[in-house]
N, C-alpha and C positions, 0 to 999 in steps of 0.2 A: 808237371811242375805245378800248375794252377791247382789242382786238388790238394796237393801239400800246401800250399799258401791259404786255403780256405780252411783246412784242418788245423793249422797254425792260427789261424784268427779266431776259430772256435775255442782252442786250448788256449789262447793268451786271454780271452774274455773270462774263463774259468779261474786265471790265476798264475799260469805257467810262465815264468819270467823266460825259460830259454825259447817256447814258441813266441813269446811278445819280441825278444831280439830278432827271430827269424823273419816274424810276419810284417815287421814294421820298422823295417831299416830303409825304407824308400825317403829319400830327401823332400821337407817340404818346400813348394814352391811358392815364388812371390805372391801369384794370384791366391793360394790358400792363405797364406799369412795375412791377407788384406781382409780376410772375411772375421777375423778375430777383432772384437771391440778393445779399445783403449791403446795406451801408449805400450811400446815393447821396451820393457826394462833391461831384459836377459836372454841370451840364447844359449842352447846347448845343441849337439848332434841330432838329438830327438825331437827337439821343439823349443820352447822358450816359454818365457813369462811376460804377461800383459798387464798393466794396471790403469785403472781408472778411479777418481776421487768421488764420493758421495759424501753429502752434509746432509745429515737428519736431527732436528732437534739440536744443534748447536754442536752435535759431534762430528767430527770428520772420520769418515771410513774409506780404506783405500781397498777396493774391491779387485783381487787378483784373478786372474785366469792362468791356470797351469797347463801346457799342454806338453805331454812326455808320453813315454811308452809305458811309464810305471803309474799302476793302480795305487790311488791313495784311499784308505778306508782306516779311520781312525775315529775313536769317541775320547781321546784326550787331546786332541787339538794337534796344530802344526805351528813351529817356532819357524820364524824367517829372520836368518841373520845376514845381514850388508857386512861384507867382510873386507877391510882394508886397512889403511894406517889406523884409523878410530872405527869403531864397531858400532852397529845399531842392532838390538836383537827385539824382535816382536813377537807377541804370540796372537794366533787366532782369536777372533771375536767369540766364535762358537767352537765346542770341544767336538762336535760331530762334522767330519769332513769326509766326504765320499765323491770319487771319481766317477763320472760316466762315460761310456765309450762313445766316441764321435766317429759315425762313417764318413763323415766328411773331409776328417782331417787323419783318420786311420789311426788315430791314438787316444790315448785318455784325457779327458776334459775335466778339469777340478777348478771349481770356484771357491774361493776362501776370501773371508772378510776380515780385516784386521782394522781397529780403532788405532788412529794416529793422534799426535800432538802435532801444533804449528811447527815446534823443535824438531819432532821427526820429519815432518814434512820437508822443512829446511834441508836437513841433512841429505833426505833422498833426492832432493832437485840438486843438490850441488854434485853427487856423484862421485863422491871422493871415497869410492870402494871399487872394487874390481870384481867381485862376484857377490853371488848371491846363494846363500844354501837354505834347504828348506829340508827341516828335522821332523819325523812322524816317527811313531813307534821304536823301531831299531834302524830305521831307514834314512839315508842323507842322499838328497838331489843337490846337485851342484850345477850353478848357472853361470856363464861370464856375463858381464855387464856389456849390454849393446852400447857402443861409442856413438 
């Protein structure tokens, strides 16, 4: 059994979605979650989204860390949508977004930066949305907002 798990991890790193599902279905523990910097905005069965703010030359950036079993690799950027009664859509600051595999978390770790306005920040802080959706290439990741 342990040998198959190791093989699945190798296949998952090469991009096999079926191997990823088999290899990384272990739940995240509270101790592991505490290692991730930022405030947790959203959760999913496989991970979640954490965010921190950074100000640079008068511009405010929201730095996201996405932890999931899905590897993100794109040169066309990521779109993040806050879904609820009213919606907010943000586009990543950089077109190139690439996940790195984390042995600590046993999942893909993706850092994404978004430039946001004060109006966007107020919308996010009020949490009048129920889900966060990440779109890249032809894939969608959906996370439930952490209450």
